[in-house]
N, C-alpha and C positions, 0 to 999 in steps of 0.2 A: 558156156562160160557164164558165171554169175555177174551181178552188178559190181562195179569197181568199188574199192574200199572208200569209206567216207573219211575225208581228212578232219581230224579233231585234235584238240589240245588235251593232253592227259598228264596225270601226275600220280605218284604213289602216295598212299596214305602213310602218315608218319605218326610218331608218338612224341608228346611233349608234356612237360609239367603244366597243368592247368588248375587254376583256382576254381573249385566248384562253386557255383552261384545259384541262388534262387531269384527269379525275377517276378515282379508283381506290380500292380498299379496301387499306389498309395495316395492317401489324402492328408494334406498338411493341416495341422491343428496348432493353435497358439499354446504355449506352455502354461499360460494363465490368462483368464478372462475375468474382468471385473465390471459389473454394472454399477456405475457411480450414482448414488442416490443421496438426497438431502436427509440429514438426521434431525433437522429442525424445520419448522414451517416458516415461510416468510417470502418476501419479494426477492427474486434473483436480480441483483444489481450489477454484477460484473462477471464476465467470462474471460479468463486470462490466457486463452490458447486459441489456435486456429484449428478448424476441422482437419483431420488427417495428420496432425502434427505429432511428432515424437515427444513424449514428456518423460521426465525423470521422477522417480519415487520421491514424494514430499513436495513436489512442485505445486504451487497454488493454481487451482483450476477455476473455481467459482467463489463468489462472495455473495452471501445472503445479507439483506439489510440488518445490521447489528444493533440498531438503536433500541428496539424493544427489549432485547436481551441485555444490553448494557444498563438500561434502567432497572430491570429486574435484579441484576447483580448488585446495583447500588442499594436497592431496598433490602436485599438479603444481607449485605454487609452492615447496613444500619441496624437491622434486627440483631445481628451478632454482637455489635457494639453495645446495644441496649442490654442484651442478656449478660454480657460480661459485667456491666455496671451493676445490674441487679444481683448477680452472684457475689460481687465484691461487697455490696451492701449487706447481703444476707450473712456473709462470713464475718463482717464487722459486728453485726447484731449478735451473732453467736459468741464472739469474743467478749463483748460487753456483758451479755447475760450470764456467761460462764463465770466472769469475775464477780458479778453481783450474787450469783448463786453461792459461790465459795464464801463470800462475806456473810450471806444469810445463814448458811450452814454453821459457820463459826459462832454467830450470835445464838443460834438455837441450841448448839451444844453447850455454850457457856451458861445460858439461862437454865438449861436442864439441870446442871450441877448446882446452880444457885437456888433453884426451887427445892432440891433435895436438902440444901443447907438452911432453908427457911429464910433466905435473904431477900428473894424477889417473889412476887405473887405468881400464882399459877397462870393467871390470865396473860401476864407479860411473856411467859414462856410459850403459851399457845399461840400468841401473836407472832413471835419470832419463828416458830415452827411453820406456821401457815405461810409466812413470807418466804421462807426457804423453799417450800413446796411450789409456790407460785413461780419462783425463778427457775426451778427444775423443769417445770412445764414449759416455760419460755425457751429454755435451752433445747428441749425436744422440738418445739415448734420451729426454732431457728434451724435445726438440722434438717427438718422436713422442707423448709423453705430453700435451703441450699441444694437439696436433692432435686427439687422442682426447677430451680434456676439452672442447674447443670443439665437436666433433661431438655429444657427449652433451648439452652445453648447448643447442645449436640444436634437438636432438630434443625435449628437455624444455620448451624455450620454445614449440615448436609444440604440444606436448601441453597446456601451460598455456593457450595461445591457444584451442585447441579446447575445453578445459574451461570457459574464460570465455565462449566463444560458446554452448556448450550451456546454461550457466547463464542467459544472456540470452534463450535460446529458451524458457525457462520462462514468460516473460511474452509472450503472443501479442498483438500490436497490430494494429489495422485497417490493411491494406495500401492501402485506398482509402477515400474518403468515399462513403457510400451507405446503403442501407437493408438491415438484416439480415432474414433469413428465420427459419424455425423453428430452434430449438436442436436439433441432431441428436445430440449427445452431452451428457449431463447430468453435473453435478458429482458426484464420487465414483467415476466410471468410470475404468478404466485406458485410456489412449490410446496408440496405437502411433506411432512416427515415420513420417510420411508414409503413414499407414494408408489403407485403401480408403474409409473413411467420413470425410466432412468434418465439422468441428465446427459450422460454420454457413456459409451462402452469403450473400455481400454483392452486391447489385446497385446500380450507380451509375445513378441515374435523372435526374440533373441534371448534364450534358445527357443527352438520350435520342435514340435513333435510331428512324426509322420506315422500314420496307422496303415497297416496293410495285412493281407491274409495270405497264408501259404498252406499247401496240402498237409493234412494231419499226419501223413506217413513220414513227414520230415521232422516231426516234433521231437522224436528221440534224439536225432542228430543235433538239433538246435539246443536241446537241453544239455546234452553231453558237452558240446563245445562252449556253451555259455558258462558251464561250471568251471572252465579253465581260464576264462577271460572274456572281455567284451568283444562281441562280433561286430565287424565293420559293415556299415550299410552306406551305399551310395545312392543318391537321389538326383535325377536329372529332370529338367523341365522341357516342354516342347520347344520353347524358343531358344534353349541353350543345351541341346543334347550332348555337346562335347565338353560341357563344363559341370562335371558332377560335384555335388555338395556332399561332403563326407560327414557321417555320424556314426553312432554306435547303437546296437540293440539294447534297449533298456527295460522292456516289459514283454513278458510272454503271458498271454491271457490264461486265466485259471480254468477255462473250459473250452472244449471243442464245439464248434457250431455244427450240430447234427444235421441241419438242413443242407449245408453246403460241404460238409466234410473238411472244413478248414479251421485253422487256429489263427487267432488275431494276435498280431505283433505290433509293438510300438518302438520306434527308434527316436533318439534324441540328437538334434543337430544344433551346434553352436550358432549356425546361420548368420555369419557376419555379413553385414550389408543387406540383410533381409532378402536374400536370394529366394528363399521359400516363403510363400504367402499363404496365410490361413484360407482354407477352402480350396486351395489349388490341388489339382491332380498331378502326380509325378510318377515317373518310372523309377522303380526301386530295385536295387540289386543287393542281395544279402550274401556276403562271402561265407562259405562253409569250409570244407576240407580242401587241402591241396592234393590233387591227383597227379602223381609223378609220371604216369605212363598212359595218359589219355590218347585215344586214337583221334586224329584230326585230319580234315581235308579242307581245301579251299571252299569257302561258303558257296561259290558259284557252282560247285559240283552237285549240290543237293537241289533236286527238283520237287515241285509240289504235285502230287498225284491224287486221284480220287480216294485211294486207300491210305494216303499219308505220304510223308516225304520218302523219296527214293533217289537212287543214283545209278548211273551206268557203270558197271564194273567190267574192265577189259580182261578177258580170259587169255590163257597162253596161246590160243590159236588165233588171236587178234579179232575175235568176235566179242560182242558185248552182251551182257545180261542185265535186265532191270531188277534191282534189289531194293526192297523196302528196308528202311533203317530207322532207328530211333536217335534223334538228335538231342544235343545238349546246348550249352550256351556258346556264344561267339567268343573267340579269343584271338584278338589281333588279326582280323580278316579271315580267320579259319573257324570252322565249326566243329564241335566235339561230336563224334559218332559214338553214342552210348552202346549201341548194339547193331549187328547186321554187317559189320565190316571189320577185317583184321588189318593190322599194320602191315605194310608192304604190298597190299593189293593195289592195283592201278585203277583209277577212276577217270572218267571223262569230265573235263572242266569247261569245255567250250565246244559247241557243235551238236548239242543234244537234240536240237529240233529236227535234224536229218536222220536221227537214229530210231531203230526199233530193235526189240530183243532178237539176237542172232545176227545182226548186221555186222559186216566186217569193217574194221577201221584201220586207219594208218595215222601215225603221228605227224603233225605238222612240223616243219623245221624248228628246232629249238625245244621241242617238247620231249619229255621222257617217254621212250617207247614202252609198249607193254612187254611183260616178260615172255620169254619163249623164242621161237624162231623169228628171225627178221626177214 
């Protein structure tokens, strides 16, 4: 007589609709990062936020001493006012000389006719002609003076605009909404225009990106499904594995990494409450096709072996065989068997430690017996 049957728990493999998923480790990235720098040089006199604070776009962050820039603006405005006065004077001179030129031209024309009639002397005509020419030159000089005054006015208007812009740069506002990091330059320090050191770095974490890589052999499937709509992506953190943050696939990289045989993907998450944090590693699940008839067994049926995952299959004669299988993702406490098992075959779910290939088994009370003779 052989050894007695080993009592085990067993169940039959079934089929169910399963959402095919790809799993990967992803890295969280901010959707935007800005290094805030000063655009003018001066003393930093005020910081209007606390380190690590959330700020809104347009909110005042820093103030640089505005007094030198305010004085420069006043000087530039004074130069503009002076240029406007000079231009007005040059235009008045032109009007006056044009009137005098017109009168001199009339006298010269009249004297020319009188000379022909012998009424006035030739010298009187020559004098009136010379006077008219002098006023013509004065008019040309006035026009040149107006052009010069206008050029000076435009230059000083540009200088005033730059001075006004520099003064506005004394107040540094948040270029994006996000979370501030450490204060890198403290109040009282002299800052340079576009210096090497940033004042603070702002990361926009709502929305956030998650980058991850998947095998290149899934690229065709991902591209096909992406063409029909946005693919859903779930990300979970180590401290909240049961609270996935949902997002959508937004970027498929334009090249395959030949060193790893993977393709880089990026998903976008609205990230309410900043559940995902820049630099954090997360578990990513990318939803692909829905498989209507995937073969599934309880996850505890699959064992880890030297050659890979395997399970014990109960044959009709109540003996077991060890069978290598290819597994897929988990689905509600069950695991997908991609290959190595057919639906309807019976597998051992508990008691595997006492088994070896060829061992005879019997079902514990309440378990589904193996097919065949009882």
